N, C-alpha and C positions, 0 to 999 in steps of 0.2 A: 654601726660599729666603726666603719671607716672614717666617719666624721670625728669620732673620739681619737682615733689613731692620728689622723691628719692634724687635729688640734694639738696633740702631744708633740708632733713633729715641728710645730711652730707655724702652721698654715693659718693666717689670720682670717681668710675667707671661711674656713671650716669653723673657726671659733665663732664668727658671727652667725653662721648657720646653726650652730649648737645653741647659742644664746637665744636666737629667735625661735628655735624649736621649743625651748623651755617656755618662752613667753607665750607662744601659740598654744601649747598644751595647757598652760595656766588659764588663759582666756577661754579656751574651749571648755575646760572643766567648770568655769564659772557660769557659763551660759547653758550648757547642756547637762542633762541628768539622765539617769537610766530610763526615765519615762519617755524620753525622746528617741533614744537609739538602742535597740531597734524600735521603730515607731510602735508604740502601744496603742490599742484601740481607743483609749481615752484621749490620746493626743491627735487622733485622726478625724476628729469631729469637725474641724474647721474653726472651732472656737479656741481662743487663747486658753492654754492650760497653765494657769498661774501657779498651781501646786507643783508642777514639774519645773518651773523656772525658779530655781532655788538660789542662784548666784553662788554656788559652791558651798552653801551653808552646811550641807550634810558632810562634805569632806572636812571642812574646818571643825565642825562639831565632833566628828570622829577622832580627829587628831587631838583635840583638846581633851576629850574624854579618856582616850587611851594613854596619853602622856602627861596630862595635867598642865600642859604649856600652851599658851595661846598660839593659834596657827600662824600668826604673823611672824613669829620667831623662826618658824621653819622656812618661810619665804626669805627672811633676812639671812639665814644660814646659806641658802641656795645662792643668793646674790653675792654673799661673801666668797663662797667657793668659786663662783664664776669670775669674780674680780681677781682672785689670786691666780687663776689660770691665765687670765688676760695679762696680768702683770708679769708672770713668768715668761709668757710668749713674747711680750714686748721687750723684756730685758734680753732675751736670746736674739731677737732681731737687731737690737741696738749693738750688741756685741759682734754680730755678723757684719753689720755696716761698718763698724770701726775697723775690724780685721780686713775688710775689703778695701777700705780707704788706705790703710797702712800698706797693703800689698801693692796697690796702684802707685803709692808714693815711692816705694822701694824699687818698683820696676822702671820708673822714669829715669833716664840717664841724667847725670849731673851736668849742668851747663857751665 
């Protein structure tokens, strides 16, 4: 929750943490399935469980069945929202830099 608040306040480090949290969750969902966590007896044989390694197919299939839209569009929407957040934060930072430079110029005595 605090990462969202800090991102909204313009903290670029929090924005990167948020972006990589989403990337990490996406990659985790592609690799792991409910068959792996908690470990199911079928996964604990020591043999590769190829049925459990679905590369997120069940998630994508569920989204496509529920909404009738390919799952890649949901990822594109997420990327778009993250880009808009980044752009808003960057504009705010630029405005603060300009205001800071103007304040410094006004504070310097005329020679």
